[in-house]
C-alpha positions in Angstrom: -135.9 -10.6 107.3 -136.1 -14.1 106.5 -133.7 -15.5 103.7 -136.2 -15.7 101.1 -136.8 -12.6 101.1 -133.6 -11.8 101.0 -133.0 -13.7 98.4 -135.2 -11.7 96.5 -134.0 -8.5 96.9 -130.2 -9.1 96.5 -131.9 -10.3 92.9 -134.0 -7.2 92.8 -130.9 -4.9 93.0 -128.9 -7.7 91.0 -130.9 -7.3 87.7 -131.4 -3.5 88.0 -135.3 -3.6 89.2 -134.1 -2.2 92.6 -132.4 1.1 93.1 -129.2 0.4 96.1 -130.4 3.1 98.5 -134.0 1.5 97.9 -133.0 -1.5 99.2 -131.0 0.1 102.1 -134.0 1.3 103.1 -135.5 -2.1 103.1 -133.1 -3.8 105.3 -133.0 -0.6 107.9 -136.8 -0.3 108.9 -138.7 -3.8 107.8 -136.9 -6.9 110.1 -138.0 -8.0 113.2 -138.2 -10.9 115.0 -141.3 -12.0 116.6 -141.3 -14.4 119.4 -144.8 -14.2 120.3 -144.2 -11.7 123.6 -141.5 -9.8 121.7 -141.0 -9.0 117.8 -137.2 -7.6 118.5 -135.8 -4.9 116.1 -133.2 -6.5 115.3 -131.9 -4.5 112.1 -131.3 -1.2 115.0 -127.9 -0.4 115.0 -128.0 0.0 111.1 -130.6 3.7 111.9 -129.8 3.9 115.0 -126.3 3.2 115.2 -126.8 1.4 118.1 -128.8 -2.0 118.9 -132.5 -1.6 120.4 -131.5 -1.7 124.1 -134.2 -3.8 126.7 -135.4 -1.9 129.7 -136.4 -5.6 132.4 -138.1 -4.4 135.0 -141.5 -5.8 134.2 -140.1 -8.5 132.3 -140.0 -12.7 133.5 -136.7 -14.0 133.9 -138.0 -16.4 130.4 -138.5 -13.3 128.0 -135.3 -11.5 129.5 -133.4 -14.7 128.4 -134.6 -15.4 125.3 -134.1 -11.9 124.3 -131.0 -11.6 125.0 -130.3 -14.4 123.4 -131.9 -13.6 120.5 -130.2 -9.8 120.6 -126.6 -12.1 120.1 -127.1 -13.7 117.2 -127.7 -9.9 115.5 -125.4 -8.1 117.5 -121.7 -8.2 119.0 -123.4 -4.6 121.6 -126.2 -5.8 123.8 -127.9 -3.5 126.7 -130.6 -4.4 129.3 -131.3 -1.7 132.0 -132.3 -2.2 135.7 -131.7 -5.7 135.5 -131.6 -7.2 138.8 -128.5 -10.4 140.3 -131.4 -12.9 139.1 -131.8 -11.6 135.8 -127.2 -11.5 135.4 -127.1 -15.2 137.0 -130.2 -16.2 134.6 -128.6 -14.5 131.3 -124.7 -15.7 132.4 -126.4 -19.6 131.7 -127.2 -19.2 129.5 -124.1 -16.1 128.4 -121.4 -16.6 129.8 -119.8 -14.0 128.3 -122.7 -11.5 128.5 -121.8 -9.0 132.6 -123.0 -7.1 135.1 -122.5 -3.6 136.7 -124.9 -3.8 139.9 -125.0 -0.1 140.8 -126.4 0.6 138.1 -128.2 -2.4 137.5 -127.2 -2.6 133.2 -126.3 -6.3 131.4 -124.1 -5.8 128.6 -122.1 -7.1 126.0 -119.5 -5.7 124.4 -118.2 -7.8 121.9 -116.7 -4.7 119.4 -115.4 -1.2 121.2 -117.4 1.0 119.5 -115.1 4.3 118.2 -115.1 6.7 120.0 -117.9 9.1 119.3 -116.8 12.0 121.8 -117.1 13.2 125.2 -119.3 13.4 127.7 -120.0 14.8 131.8 -121.9 12.9 134.2 -123.1 14.7 137.5 -124.6 13.9 139.6 -126.3 16.4 143.2 -126.3 13.4 145.9 -125.0 10.2 146.4 -128.3 8.1 146.4 -128.5 9.9 142.9 -126.0 7.2 141.9 -128.1 4.3 140.4 -128.9 7.1 137.5 -126.2 9.0 137.7 -124.4 5.4 137.3 -126.8 4.3 134.5 -126.0 6.6 132.2 -121.9 6.5 133.0 -121.9 3.2 132.4 -124.1 3.5 128.7 -121.8 6.0 127.3 -119.0 4.1 128.1 -120.8 1.3 126.4 -121.3 3.0 123.8 -118.3 4.3 123.0 -118.1 8.0 124.3 -115.4 9.5 127.2 -117.4 9.5 130.6 -115.7 11.9 132.9 -117.8 11.6 136.9 -117.7 14.8 138.6 -121.0 12.9 141.5 -122.5 14.6 145.2 -121.7 18.7 144.1 -125.1 19.2 144.9 -126.6 23.1 145.5 -126.0 22.9 149.0 -123.4 23.0 148.7 -122.4 25.2 145.1 -118.5 26.0 146.4 -118.1 21.8 145.6 -119.0 22.4 141.2 -117.7 25.4 141.6 -114.1 24.0 141.5 -115.5 21.6 138.3 -116.2 24.6 136.2 -113.3 23.5 133.4 -113.2 19.9 133.8 -117.6 20.7 132.5 -116.1 22.9 129.8 -114.3 20.6 128.7 -116.8 17.8 127.5 -119.5 18.7 124.9 -121.9 17.0 127.0 -123.2 17.3 130.2 -125.9 15.2 132.2 -126.9 16.2 135.5 -128.9 13.7 137.4 -130.8 15.4 140.6 -134.0 14.6 143.1 -135.3 16.6 145.5 -135.2 20.1 144.5 -134.3 19.4 140.9 -132.0 22.8 140.9 -128.4 21.7 139.9 -129.9 21.7 136.4 -130.2 24.9 135.9 -127.0 25.7 138.2 -124.6 24.1 135.9 -127.2 25.3 132.5 -125.9 28.9 134.3 -121.4 27.4 134.3 -121.8 25.9 130.8 -122.4 27.0 127.2 -122.2 22.6 126.3 -125.1 21.4 126.0 -127.2 20.3 129.3 -129.6 17.0 129.8 -131.3 17.4 133.3 -132.5 14.4 134.4 -135.0 13.9 137.7 -134.4 11.8 140.2 -137.6 10.5 142.3 -134.6 11.1 145.5 -136.7 13.4 148.4 -138.2 13.3 150.8 -142.9 13.3 150.3 -143.5 16.5 148.8 -140.9 15.7 146.1 -143.6 14.1 145.1 -140.9 10.9 143.7 -138.9 12.8 141.3 -142.3 15.0 140.5 -141.0 17.9 141.8 -137.2 17.8 140.3 -138.9 17.2 137.1 -141.0 20.6 137.6 -137.8 22.3 138.3 -136.1 21.0 135.9 -139.0 21.7 132.6 -139.2 25.5 134.5 -135.2 26.6 134.1 -134.3 29.6 133.2 -130.8 28.7 131.6 -130.6 28.3 128.1 -129.4 25.0 126.5 -131.3 23.0 129.4 -132.9 19.5 127.9 -135.0 17.0 130.4 -135.7 13.4 129.9 -138.0 11.7 132.2 -137.9 10.6 135.6 -135.0 8.7 136.5 -134.6 8.2 133.0 -130.5 7.6 133.2 -130.3 5.6 129.8 -132.4 7.7 127.9 -130.1 10.8 128.9 -127.0 8.7 128.3 -129.1 8.2 124.6 -129.7 11.7 123.8 -126.0 12.6 124.8 -125.2 10.1 121.9 -127.7 11.9 119.9 -126.1 15.1 120.1 -121.9 13.5 119.6 -122.9 12.3 116.5 -124.1 15.3 115.3 -120.6 16.8 116.4 -118.2 13.8 115.6 -120.1 12.5 112.2 
């Protein structure tokens, strides 16, 4: 939103020609920055309490740097997912305060700590699922959620999960990350009354079809209270968890 447009809106509010609520709605829905190759939703945090998140795969390094620099003007909190070390190095040259979590491939700036909005537990079936699980956990942490991690407790050794039930029930929302047959989400859903967000991963042998088998298993779960996001979508699970927690905690 340019200064002239902003000035006009404020003048309308001052003169009584525009209601304050209507002006807030304009601020929430209108502004974006046109970079030519991308239109950045710079005021998303006003609507969603969290700024636009950059999916780095498929973008050039130059595009990612330009997007981060522009988002940096408007936000104290910035996240980029699926970012490799070369992208991190390029962004760091322009923004020295940028941080990088290698296991999750998450780039972020966190100048102001968000108000903690609840508690979540991230569970993974196996070690191979950790990149997706860590994407979810790191994004939750950046968003101000207290995160507990319970990793490598897949159904092939189900006894590893049973002694964690008390810890699971102490959180407000649970994210379950699993590849192969994807059965862990149903098991966890049958052990807790907490909402469960299932994340299928592309981990597995040929008949897993790059995560499709796990996705279908999770979609067909007979356990109540289990919702499913897309294959390998750790960030999407974190975003849904935050939405649930804000409903709990205001």
